[in-house]
C-alpha positions, 0 to 999 in steps of 0.5 A: 375705942371709944369716939369722941367729940370735942369741944372748945368756946369762949363763954363772956364770963358775964354770961357763965351761969347761963352758960352751965346751965345750959350745959347740966340740961346738954349733958343731961339730954346727951346722956338720956340719947346715949352718950357715954360721957359728957363734960364741962371743964373750964381753963384753969390754968390756960395762958393765952400763948404767943403762937398757939393756945386754948385761950388763942384758938378760940380768940377769947377776949379779957372778959371771956373764959375758955370752956373745954367739953368732949362727949363719948359715945361707942363709934362715930355710927352710934354718935350720929345717932345720938346727935340727930335725936340729941338735936330734935329734941325739944328741950335744945332749942332754947339752947341753939338759938339762944348760945351764950357765946359766938358760936362763929369762934367755937372750935369742934369736932369728932376723933376716933381714939386710939388709945383708952387708959383708965 
């Protein structure tokens, strides 16, 4: 079974092109360092809910769009090895220092899969 890192962020629509450029580079770096899948997805049908929702979870504003992303690995140990290499990669420096979103509102976590249907 795979290990999955999941991320949800609210990206200002005015900075979406910058985010996409950084995500393309990040995906390349993650894959080069051993990640299996790297996926970035824009919210298309994720309304602001009364109690819970993707937009509410990241306190999305009217001028922001929610991005859901995930990366897959063999295991948590494999993830930890890949992340160490990614964070040391000089190509990631600018993206880490100039994130086009509020990192304080990012939700992220690692998940151990228990069902995989392909």
